[in-house]
Backbone as CSV, one residue per row, in Angstrom:
resi,resn,N_x,N_y,N_z,CA_x,CA_y,CA_z,C_x,C_y,C_z
1,MET,135.354,-19.101,30.382,134.627,-17.931,30.888,134.108,-17.122,29.709
2,SER,132.873,-16.688,29.756,132.248,-15.991,28.638,132.799,-14.586,28.508
3,HIS,132.632,-14.025,27.276,133.056,-12.637,27.056,132.241,-11.679,27.922
4,ALA,130.967,-12.012,28.156,130.135,-11.157,29.005,130.686,-11.101,30.416
5,THR,131.126,-12.257,30.927,131.706,-12.289,32.269,132.978,-11.459,32.312
6,GLU,133.814,-11.597,31.268,135.057,-10.834,31.243,134.771,-9.337,31.255
7,ALA,133.717,-8.904,30.572,133.408,-7.480,30.489,132.983,-6.916,31.831
8,LEU,132.517,-7.763,32.732,132.022,-7.302,34.026,133.080,-7.376,35.124
9,ARG,134.324,-7.603,34.771,135.352,-7.820,35.784,135.638,-6.584,36.626
10,GLY,135.503,-5.413,36.045,135.812,-4.220,36.818,137.284,-3.873,36.750
11,PRO,137.793,-3.117,37.738,139.146,-2.561,37.649,140.257,-3.582,37.858
12,ASN,139.976,-4.706,38.497,141.028,-5.667,38.800,141.247,-6.610,37.629
13,LEU,141.822,-6.078,36.569,142.006,-6.863,35.359,143.253,-7.729,35.486
14,PRO,143.111,-9.049,35.376,144.267,-9.923,35.511,145.031,-10.050,34.209
15,ARG,146.252,-10.504,34.315,147.076,-10.773,33.138,146.445,-11.869,32.282
16,TRP,145.902,-12.897,32.940,145.190,-13.985,32.264,143.907,-14.268,33.033
17,ASN,142.826,-14.630,32.333,141.561,-14.849,33.033,141.314,-16.314,33.403
18,ARG,142.171,-17.213,32.940,142.092,-18.618,33.353,143.501,-19.188,33.362
19,VAL,143.924,-19.709,34.493,145.285,-20.221,34.612,145.261,-21.618,35.214
20,LEU,146.322,-22.361,34.921,146.546,-23.627,35.606,147.789,-23.468,36.469
21,LEU,147.619,-23.689,37.758,148.703,-23.557,38.725,149.287,-24.940,39.003
22,LYS,150.565,-25.108,38.713,151.236,-26.380,38.975,152.025,-26.256,40.271
23,LEU,151.703,-27.119,41.237,152.370,-27.104,42.532,153.179,-28.384,42.699
24,SER,154.398,-28.254,43.171,155.193,-29.459,43.428,154.733,-30.102,44.732
25,GLY,154.792,-31.421,44.779,154.455,-32.103,46.015,155.397,-31.727,47.134
26,GLN,156.680,-31.519,46.785,157.661,-31.189,47.814,157.320,-29.892,48.537
27,ALA,156.648,-28.978,47.828,156.262,-27.717,48.481,155.321,-27.976,49.655
28,PHE,154.515,-29.036,49.569,153.550,-29.325,50.613,154.207,-29.823,51.905
29,SER,155.436,-30.291,51.799,156.102,-30.818,52.999,156.695,-29.699,53.851
30,GLY,156.835,-28.488,53.280,157.371,-27.373,54.060,158.692,-27.715,54.697
31,PRO,158.839,-27.506,56.003,160.097,-27.812,56.683,160.302,-29.303,56.959
32,LEU,159.283,-30.108,56.698,159.383,-31.541,56.947,160.153,-32.216,55.815
33,GLU,160.753,-33.338,56.123,161.461,-34.086,55.082,160.467,-34.771,54.143
34,HIS,159.357,-35.256,54.695,158.319,-35.908,53.912,156.957,-35.529,54.491
35,GLY,155.904,-35.886,53.769,154.554,-35.690,54.282,153.977,-34.321,53.985
36,ILE,152.891,-34.005,54.672,152.145,-32.767,54.430,152.234,-31.875,55.659
37,HIS,152.732,-30.660,55.460,152.861,-29.682,56.540,151.667,-28.732,56.460
38,GLY,150.759,-28.834,57.419,149.507,-28.096,57.370,149.673,-26.598,57.232
39,GLU,150.623,-26.026,57.954,150.812,-24.566,57.900,151.241,-24.125,56.510
40,THR,152.113,-24.904,55.876,152.575,-24.553,54.534,151.437,-24.656,53.524
41,VAL,150.657,-25.719,53.605,149.505,-25.857,52.704,148.527,-24.707,52.933
42,GLY,148.387,-24.292,54.185,147.521,-23.156,54.492,147.978,-21.880,53.819
43,ARG,149.280,-21.628,53.826,149.819,-20.422,53.172,149.562,-20.460,51.677
44,ILE,149.769,-21.634,51.070,149.538,-21.764,49.633,148.067,-21.521,49.315
45,ALA,147.184,-22.130,50.110,145.741,-21.985,49.891,145.301,-20.533,50.053
46,GLU,145.838,-19.848,51.038,145.473,-18.441,51.255,145.835,-17.590,50.041
47,ASP,147.007,-17.839,49.452,147.413,-17.083,48.264,146.478,-17.365,47.088
48,ILE,146.091,-18.622,46.926,145.192,-18.981,45.825,143.838,-18.303,46.009
49,VAL,143.283,-18.375,47.214,141.968,-17.780,47.486,142.025,-16.263,47.324
50,ALA,143.100,-15.645,47.811,143.221,-14.184,47.699,143.298,-13.750,46.237
51,ALA,144.060,-14.485,45.436,144.185,-14.137,44.016,142.854,-14.314,43.293
52,LYS,142.161,-15.388,43.606,140.878,-15.628,42.939,139.862,-14.547,43.294
53,LYS,139.801,-14.179,44.571,138.847,-13.151,45.000,139.183,-11.791,44.397
54,HIS,140.469,-11.452,44.342,140.867,-10.133,43.865,140.604,-9.968,42.372
55,PHE,140.912,-11.014,41.599,140.812,-10.899,40.144,139.575,-11.560,39.554
56,ASP,138.877,-12.390,40.326,137.741,-13.145,39.807,138.150,-13.957,38.580
57,ILE,139.214,-14.743,38.721,139.714,-15.546,37.619,139.402,-17.017,37.848
58,ASP,139.536,-17.798,36.777,139.378,-19.239,36.859,140.727,-19.856,37.197
59,ILE,140.760,-20.713,38.226,142.006,-21.353,38.642,141.819,-22.860,38.717
60,ALA,142.659,-23.568,37.987,142.766,-25.019,38.119,144.140,-25.312,38.697
61,VAL,144.250,-26.415,39.419,145.505,-26.746,40.097,145.876,-28.199,39.805
62,VAL,147.141,-28.420,39.484,147.701,-29.769,39.406,148.785,-29.870,40.473
63,VAL,148.692,-30.888,41.318,149.641,-31.049,42.420,150.475,-32.304,42.193
64,GLY,151.781,-32.198,42.428,152.646,-33.365,42.382,152.506,-34.194,43.647
65,GLY,153.309,-35.237,43.735,153.214,-36.113,44.905,154.554,-36.503,45.486
66,GLY,155.606,-35.772,45.111,156.955,-36.154,45.522,157.220,-36.097,47.014
67,ASN,156.374,-35.385,47.761,156.541,-35.346,49.219,156.125,-36.659,49.870
68,ILE,155.369,-37.470,49.132,154.886,-38.740,49.673,155.543,-39.925,48.981
69,TRP,155.580,-39.870,47.665,156.148,-40.993,46.915,156.572,-40.530,45.535
70,ARG,157.766,-40.932,45.142,158.240,-40.637,43.796,158.380,-41.963,43.051
71,GLY,157.670,-42.091,41.938,157.696,-43.320,41.182,159.087,-43.716,40.740
72,ILE,159.894,-42.704,40.398,161.256,-42.999,39.940,162.088,-43.628,41.056
73,GLN,161.763,-43.274,42.308,162.459,-43.858,43.457,162.129,-45.345,43.571
74,GLY,160.847,-45.671,43.433,160.455,-47.068,43.515,161.056,-47.893,42.395
75,ALA,161.079,-47.324,41.190,161.653,-48.045,40.056,163.136,-48.293,40.278
76,GLY,163.807,-47.311,40.906,165.231,-47.459,41.187,165.523,-48.539,42.202
77,GLU,164.517,-48.893,42.998,164.688,-49.938,44.006,164.211,-51.297,43.499
78,GLY,163.987,-51.393,42.191,163.622,-52.672,41.598,162.144,-52.892,41.394
79,MET,161.308,-51.937,41.789,159.864,-52.081,41.599,159.523,-51.916,40.127
80,ASP,158.457,-52.575,39.703,157.970,-52.385,38.346,157.682,-50.896,38.115
81,PRO,158.248,-50.272,37.063,158.096,-48.826,36.877,156.642,-48.361,36.797
82,ALA,155.798,-49.130,36.106,154.395,-48.723,35.997,153.715,-48.764,37.365
83,GLN,154.000,-49.805,38.133,153.419,-49.911,39.471,153.877,-48.750,40.347
84,ALA,155.150,-48.402,40.255,155.691,-47.290,41.038,155.018,-45.974,40.646
85,ASP,154.763,-45.783,39.344,154.108,-44.560,38.885,152.661,-44.481,39.369
86,TYR,151.970,-45.619,39.375,150.596,-45.610,39.887,150.580,-45.228,41.368
87,MET,151.561,-45.689,42.115,151.647,-45.293,43.520,151.873,-43.789,43.638
88,GLY,152.677,-43.243,42.734,152.877,-41.799,42.718,151.596,-41.046,42.423
89,MET,150.779,-41.587,41.526,149.491,-40.955,41.226,148.606,-40.893,42.472
90,LEU,148.621,-41.966,43.254,147.816,-41.980,44.476,148.296,-40.918,45.463
91,SER,149.594,-40.669,45.484,150.103,-39.632,46.393,149.630,-38.247,45.975
92,THR,149.441,-38.026,44.663,148.910,-36.724,44.232,147.473,-36.547,44.688
93,VAL,146.726,-37.645,44.789,145.346,-37.559,45.285,145.346,-37.139,46.753
94,MET,146.252,-37.691,47.544,146.335,-37.303,48.954,146.616,-35.808,49.080
95,ASN,147.562,-35.302,48.292,147.855,-33.871,48.338,146.662,-33.041,47.867
96,SER,145.968,-33.523,46.853,144.814,-32.789,46.327,143.707,-32.684,47.367
97,LEU,143.476,-33.777,48.104,142.446,-33.745,49.146,142.846,-32.812,50.286
98,ALA,144.141,-32.787,50.608,144.613,-31.868,51.653,144.410,-30.418,51.225
99,LEU,144.716,-30.123,49.961,144.529,-28.762,49.459,143.049,-28.419,49.407
100,GLN,142.208,-29.353,48.958,140.768,-29.107,48.905,140.220,-28.754,50.289
101,ASP,140.586,-29.544,51.287,140.085,-29.303,52.632,140.496,-27.917,53.125
102,THR,141.748,-27.542,52.863,142.236,-26.233,53.322,141.544,-25.107,52.585
103,LEU,141.367,-25.233,51.271,140.681,-24.204,50.491,139.237,-24.026,50.961
104,GLU,138.565,-25.130,51.239,137.156,-25.033,51.630,137.003,-24.440,53.025
105,ARG,138.000,-24.664,53.895,137.945,-24.015,55.212,138.141,-22.510,55.097
106,LEU,138.698,-22.077,53.963,138.856,-20.647,53.699,137.670,-20.076,52.915
107,GLY,136.680,-20.922,52.674,135.465,-20.442,52.023,135.409,-20.618,50.525
108,ALA,136.389,-21.284,49.938,136.409,-21.463,48.487,135.615,-22.705,48.090
109,ALA,134.909,-22.615,46.974,134.223,-23.775,46.408,135.222,-24.540,45.551
110,THR,135.282,-25.851,45.722,136.282,-26.645,45.013,135.676,-27.934,44.469
111,ARG,136.409,-28.525,43.535,136.144,-29.885,43.086,137.494,-30.562,42.849
112,VAL,137.600,-31.814,43.257,138.769,-32.626,42.904,138.338,-33.591,41.813
113,GLN,139.091,-33.620,40.726,138.868,-34.582,39.660,140.121,-35.439,39.512
114,SER,139.921,-36.729,39.397,141.046,-37.661,39.315,141.043,-38.404,37.994
115,ALA,142.216,-38.531,37.393,142.356,-39.297,36.153,142.285,-40.790,36.416
116,VAL,142.496,-41.197,37.672,142.281,-42.580,38.090,140.979,-42.602,38.875
117,HIS,140.036,-43.388,38.464,138.699,-43.337,39.059,138.712,-43.838,40.504
118,MET,138.140,-43.029,41.387,137.950,-43.370,42.802,136.740,-42.585,43.284
119,ALA,135.563,-43.097,42.958,134.321,-42.341,43.062,133.996,-41.868,44.473
120,GLN,134.483,-42.570,45.500,134.140,-42.171,46.857,134.764,-40.843,47.272
121,ILE,135.866,-40.453,46.633,136.573,-39.255,47.103,136.802,-38.191,46.040
122,ALA,136.605,-38.510,44.765,136.867,-37.523,43.710,136.026,-37.832,42.484
123,GLU,135.693,-36.786,41.748,135.030,-36.983,40.471,136.027,-37.553,39.463
124,PRO,135.553,-38.283,38.465,136.448,-38.642,37.362,136.786,-37.392,36.558
125,TYR,137.990,-37.357,35.994,138.334,-36.197,35.168,137.546,-36.256,33.870
126,ILE,136.723,-35.242,33.663,135.975,-35.063,32.414,136.187,-33.619,31.990
127,ARG,136.755,-33.440,30.828,137.149,-32.100,30.389,135.998,-31.094,30.458
128,ARG,134.875,-31.411,29.882,133.764,-30.458,29.859,133.240,-30.152,31.264
129,ARG,133.255,-31.151,32.124,132.797,-30.917,33.496,133.782,-30.009,34.230
130,ALA,135.080,-30.209,33.996,136.078,-29.342,34.627,135.877,-27.893,34.200
131,ILE,135.647,-27.690,32.911,135.427,-26.330,32.406,134.163,-25.727,33.020
132,ARG,133.132,-26.542,33.152,131.882,-26.045,33.739,132.094,-25.636,35.197
133,HIS,132.840,-26.419,35.936,133.142,-26.049,37.322,133.869,-24.702,37.374
134,LEU,134.826,-24.514,36.477,135.567,-23.254,36.447,134.632,-22.086,36.144
135,GLU,133.721,-22.294,35.203,132.773,-21.237,34.848,131.858,-20.893,36.018
136,LYS,131.633,-21.842,36.912,130.795,-21.606,38.080,131.584,-21.047,39.260
137,GLY,132.865,-20.747,39.039,133.661,-20.113,40.074,134.354,-21.062,41.028
138,ARG,134.367,-22.348,40.718,135.016,-23.322,41.591,136.488,-23.484,41.227
139,ILE,137.302,-23.734,42.241,138.697,-24.082,42.010,138.736,-25.585,41.746
140,VAL,139.294,-25.971,40.607,139.319,-27.375,40.212,140.725,-27.928,40.430
141,ILE,140.810,-28.970,41.243,142.097,-29.613,41.545,142.154,-30.918,40.768
142,LEU,143.146,-31.045,39.911,143.243,-32.172,38.990,144.314,-33.134,39.483
143,ALA,143.880,-34.324,39.902,144.771,-35.287,40.554,145.093,-36.464,39.639
144,SER,146.073,-37.252,40.054,146.488,-38.498,39.397,147.211,-38.286,38.078
145,GLY,147.788,-37.121,37.891,148.545,-36.874,36.667,147.686,-37.066,35.431
146,THR,148.246,-37.756,34.424,147.477,-38.054,33.210,146.676,-39.344,33.366
147,GLY,146.933,-40.079,34.452,146.308,-41.384,34.625,147.080,-42.498,33.959
148,ASN,148.209,-42.149,33.336,149.038,-43.128,32.634,150.452,-43.134,33.200
149,PRO,151.032,-44.303,33.430,152.421,-44.343,33.900,153.368,-43.815,32.836
150,GLY,154.509,-43.320,33.285,155.508,-42.836,32.354,155.438,-41.357,32.056
151,PHE,154.468,-40.663,32.627,154.316,-39.232,32.390,154.381,-38.479,33.708
152,THR,155.066,-37.353,33.715,155.221,-36.564,34.933,153.983,-35.700,35.173
153,THR,153.898,-35.159,36.377,152.796,-34.231,36.657,153.005,-32.901,35.931
154,ASP,154.228,-32.586,35.524,154.446,-31.407,34.681,153.770,-31.605,33.330
155,THR,153.921,-32.803,32.764,153.237,-33.100,31.509,151.729,-33.051,31.703
156,ALA,151.246,-33.592,32.825,149.810,-33.536,33.122,149.334,-32.088,33.192
157,ALA,150.130,-31.221,33.814,149.746,-29.814,33.937,149.629,-29.162,32.561
158,SER,150.600,-29.422,31.696,150.560,-28.845,30.346,149.361,-29.367,29.565
159,LEU,149.124,-30.674,29.651,148.006,-31.282,28.933,146.676,-30.738,29.426
160,ARG,146.493,-30.699,30.743,145.224,-30.210,31.289,145.020,-28.725,30.972
161,ALA,146.096,-27.956,30.982,145.972,-26.531,30.658,145.437,-26.342,29.243
162,VAL,145.943,-27.135,28.318,145.456,-27.068,26.938,143.997,-27.502,26.878
163,GLU,143.656,-28.580,27.582,142.304,-29.127,27.509,141.252,-28.185,28.085
164,ILE,141.577,-27.502,29.169,140.581,-26.623,29.799,140.645,-25.200,29.251
165,GLU,141.485,-24.994,28.228,141.608,-23.693,27.566,142.135,-22.613,28.503
166,ALA,143.089,-23.002,29.342,143.772,-22.014,30.188,144.623,-21.105,29.307
167,LYS,144.978,-19.965,29.865,145.785,-19.004,29.113,147.264,-19.055,29.482
168,ALA,147.582,-19.751,30.597,148.979,-19.861,31.013,149.115,-20.972,32.044
169,VAL,150.310,-21.554,32.103,150.682,-22.483,33.162,151.602,-21.734,34.117
170,LEU,151.231,-21.692,35.381,152.050,-21.035,36.398,152.677,-22.124,37.248
171,LYS,153.990,-22.302,37.103,154.670,-23.354,37.852,155.275,-22.766,39.116
172,GLY,154.646,-23.074,40.249,155.131,-22.572,41.529,156.223,-23.463,42.088
173,THR,157.388,-22.883,42.350,158.509,-23.628,42.901,158.593,-23.392,44.410
174,HIS,159.548,-24.031,45.034,159.729,-23.881,46.478,161.229,-23.852,46.763
175,GLY,161.582,-23.663,48.010,162.997,-23.648,48.376,163.736,-22.430,47.873
176,ALA,163.029,-21.289,47.767,163.619,-20.003,47.364,164.088,-19.993,45.913
177,VAL,163.638,-20.925,45.085,163.928,-20.888,43.653,162.931,-19.932,43.015
178,ASP,163.416,-18.818,42.499,162.518,-17.757,42.048,162.464,-17.603,40.540
179,GLY,162.858,-18.632,39.805,162.801,-18.557,38.354,163.793,-19.507,37.716
180,ILE,164.120,-19.226,36.465,165.060,-20.050,35.700,166.400,-19.322,35.633
181,TYR,167.472,-20.061,35.862,168.822,-19.493,35.833,169.638,-20.131,34.706
182,THR,170.725,-19.483,34.362,171.608,-20.014,33.330,172.362,-21.245,33.808
183,GLY,172.344,-21.507,35.083,172.976,-22.689,35.667,172.348,-22.952,37.020
184,ASP,173.017,-23.720,37.821,172.514,-24.057,39.152,173.031,-23.041,40.161
185,PRO,172.164,-22.160,40.693,172.626,-21.123,41.613,173.174,-21.674,42.925
186,SER,172.795,-22.896,43.277,173.313,-23.480,44.517,174.743,-23.962,44.361
187,VAL,175.195,-24.072,43.119,176.553,-24.558,42.833,177.446,-23.434,42.334
188,ASP,176.891,-22.585,41.461,177.664,-21.529,40.824,177.041,-20.172,41.140
189,GLY,177.737,-19.358,41.907,177.219,-18.048,42.290,177.214,-17.047,41.158
190,ALA,177.837,-17.373,40.022,177.928,-16.438,38.912,176.783,-16.580,37.912
191,VAL,175.893,-17.542,38.124,174.808,-17.716,37.165,173.829,-16.551,37.261
192,ALA,173.114,-16.320,36.175,172.179,-15.196,36.113,170.748,-15.696,36.018
193,LYS,169.840,-14.977,36.662,168.413,-15.289,36.547,167.891,-14.723,35.237
194,LEU,167.042,-15.478,34.581,166.471,-15.075,33.302,165.032,-14.617,33.509
195,ASP,164.696,-13.445,32.981,163.321,-12.958,33.082,162.434,-13.552,32.004
196,HIS,163.055,-13.938,30.870,162.260,-14.379,29.717,163.113,-15.312,28.858
197,VAL,162.616,-16.489,28.564,163.290,-17.409,27.645,162.243,-18.007,26.712
198,THR,162.691,-18.590,25.619,161.775,-19.219,24.680,161.708,-20.717,24.948
199,TYR,160.669,-21.339,24.396,160.552,-22.794,24.508,161.798,-23.480,23.952
200,LEU,162.264,-22.990,22.802,163.425,-23.619,22.167,164.681,-23.435,23.004
201,ASP,164.814,-22.278,23.674,165.940,-22.083,24.590,165.944,-23.175,25.659
202,VAL,164.768,-23.415,26.228,164.652,-24.414,27.300,165.045,-25.793,26.794
203,LEU,164.543,-26.158,25.619,164.810,-27.486,25.070,166.261,-27.637,24.633
204,ASN,166.778,-26.631,23.937,168.133,-26.739,23.385,169.215,-26.657,24.445
205,ARG,168.964,-25.881,25.489,169.975,-25.694,26.535,169.761,-26.607,27.742
206,GLY,168.693,-27.392,27.696,168.424,-28.308,28.805,168.167,-27.596,30.115
207,LEU,167.501,-26.432,30.066,167.212,-25.685,31.282,166.179,-26.435,32.118
208,LYS,166.367,-26.422,33.422,165.497,-27.211,34.303,164.214,-26.439,34.600
209,VAL,163.216,-26.679,33.773,161.919,-26.029,33.930,160.852,-27.103,34.099
210,MET,160.614,-27.825,33.033,159.699,-28.967,32.987,160.352,-30.001,32.074
211,ASP,159.793,-31.191,32.033,160.354,-32.178,31.123,160.037,-31.788,29.679
212,ALA,160.753,-32.394,28.741,160.650,-32.004,27.339,159.239,-32.191,26.784
213,THR,158.541,-33.228,27.222,157.175,-33.450,26.736,156.261,-32.303,27.149
214,ALA,156.389,-31.857,28.386,155.563,-30.756,28.882,155.861,-29.466,28.123
215,ILE,157.150,-29.177,27.913,157.530,-27.961,27.188,157.015,-28.004,25.761
216,THR,157.160,-29.160,25.106,156.720,-29.292,23.720,155.213,-29.113,23.594
217,LEU,154.454,-29.664,24.548,153.004,-29.470,24.539,152.643,-27.988,24.612
218,CYS,153.315,-27.275,25.499,153.043,-25.835,25.628,153.469,-25.092,24.371
219,MET,154.614,-25.461,23.818,155.100,-24.792,22.600,154.132,-25.010,21.448
220,ASP,153.672,-26.248,21.266,152.766,-26.557,20.158,151.428,-25.845,20.283
221,ASN,151.051,-25.495,21.513,149.757,-24.844,21.742,149.894,-23.377,22.150
222,ASP,151.105,-22.833,22.016,151.364,-21.424,22.341,150.867,-21.077,23.742
223,MET,151.218,-21.944,24.687,150.794,-21.789,26.083,151.951,-21.223,26.905
224,PRO,151.883,-19.975,27.369,152.968,-19.421,28.176,153.141,-20.181,29.486
225,ILE,154.371,-20.236,29.960,154.698,-20.836,31.257,155.396,-19.765,32.082
226,VAL,155.050,-19.648,33.334,155.786,-18.765,34.242,156.289,-19.613,35.403
227,VAL,157.591,-19.589,35.616,158.203,-20.286,36.748,158.485,-19.244,37.819
228,PHE,157.910,-19.423,39.016,158.049,-18.400,40.048,158.109,-19.046,41.428
229,ASP,158.554,-18.273,42.398,158.653,-18.743,43.779,157.270,-18.745,44.410
230,LEU,156.721,-19.915,44.572,155.379,-20.065,45.135,155.290,-19.531,46.553
231,MET,156.375,-19.662,47.309,156.341,-19.329,48.721,156.611,-17.852,48.999
232,GLY,156.959,-17.087,47.979,157.185,-15.654,48.180,155.866,-14.947,48.449
233,PRO,155.732,-14.218,49.559,154.464,-13.564,49.899,153.977,-12.651,48.780
234,GLY,152.748,-12.855,48.333,152.159,-11.990,47.317,152.622,-12.243,45.902
235,ASN,153.465,-13.248,45.676,154.006,-13.464,44.332,152.927,-13.821,43.322
236,LEU,151.988,-14.661,43.719,150.944,-15.068,42.788,150.115,-13.870,42.353
237,ARG,149.741,-13.034,43.300,148.941,-11.851,42.951,149.749,-10.883,42.082
238,SER,151.011,-10.659,42.434,151.850,-9.750,41.646,152.017,-10.247,40.219
239,LEU,152.197,-11.544,40.095,152.343,-12.149,38.776,151.099,-11.915,37.931
240,LEU,149.928,-12.117,38.537,148.675,-11.926,37.810,148.402,-10.461,37.513
241,GLU,148.994,-9.565,38.278,148.851,-8.133,38.013,149.711,-7.680,36.848
242,GLY,150.610,-8.557,36.386,151.453,-8.222,35.243,152.861,-7.829,35.603
243,GLU,153.222,-7.899,36.878,154.587,-7.577,37.270,155.543,-8.678,36.817
244,VAL,156.821,-8.309,36.688,157.833,-9.291,36.307,158.184,-10.105,37.546
245,VAL,157.620,-11.285,37.622,157.862,-12.203,38.729,158.294,-13.530,38.127
246,GLY,159.432,-14.042,38.568,159.899,-15.308,38.047,160.381,-15.198,36.612
247,THR,160.212,-16.251,35.847,160.686,-16.315,34.464,159.545,-16.723,33.541
248,LEU,159.361,-15.954,32.484,158.344,-16.253,31.480,158.963,-17.088,30.358
249,VAL,158.278,-18.178,30.011,158.689,-19.014,28.877,157.586,-18.947,27.829
250,ASP,157.941,-18.473,26.639,156.967,-18.442,25.542,157.724,-18.466,24.219
251,ALA,157.022,-18.123,23.138,157.634,-18.202,21.808,158.399,-16.947,21.433
252,GLY,158.447,-15.955,22.335,159.104,-14.689,22.021,160.610,-14.808,21.920
253,LYS,161.255,-13.685,21.838,162.701,-13.637,21.591,163.512,-14.129,22.779
254,GLY,163.052,-13.847,24.000,163.810,-14.273,25.184,164.998,-13.359,25.444
255,ASN,165.740,-13.643,26.543,166.885,-12.782,26.882,168.162,-13.573,27.138
256,LEU,168.292,-14.724,26.514,169.545,-15.469,26.636,170.626,-14.826,25.773
């Protein structure tokens, strides 16, 4: 986004003017054990559209596919790991198309770009084209992970955020997980929620945020990560307004 565009934003100044939103595939299943729950996808889409309209920011989205297929599950059942991962990539495309359809029914302009070429349903991922779409006000949904087996969609989110010059990765969680804790809150009631941790804290303490490759990519490029409850009403907008929502991961001192 140009400096001239930023100067014309008006009073609704966002914390960041271009973000990459990482959504888990499991969030799309809502109350279902598997598959896509239309009402839940609708709620997610409404929050994205509301945030974009209020702040006039650039939003790219990377969606996982665990609600449909997890490559690690197939590999565990004896399937070739690369083949299982490619199947997982295809599941992210299904989720991306579901999100695109819902966003467009809400009036948002969108593009789906896939790292695995499938010209009938998605554009190929091209960095400059993705940036151009963002500059034109479109929500860009980036499917198929990195296009390579062996890498998670968290790594894809970090990589794409760096490539499109986003200012932060916003990792939306589900299941009432509202940030990063010192332990597993479902097991230990004494654990504490952290408002701020460093990349090195995450890596050294093995905190469950993203895989090590994704964290390292963000650390090397000074890309902040915010882990927050995607399903909390208004959380995305509050986060962009600068409120303390979820847990911030960056190079700062942290509060461990």
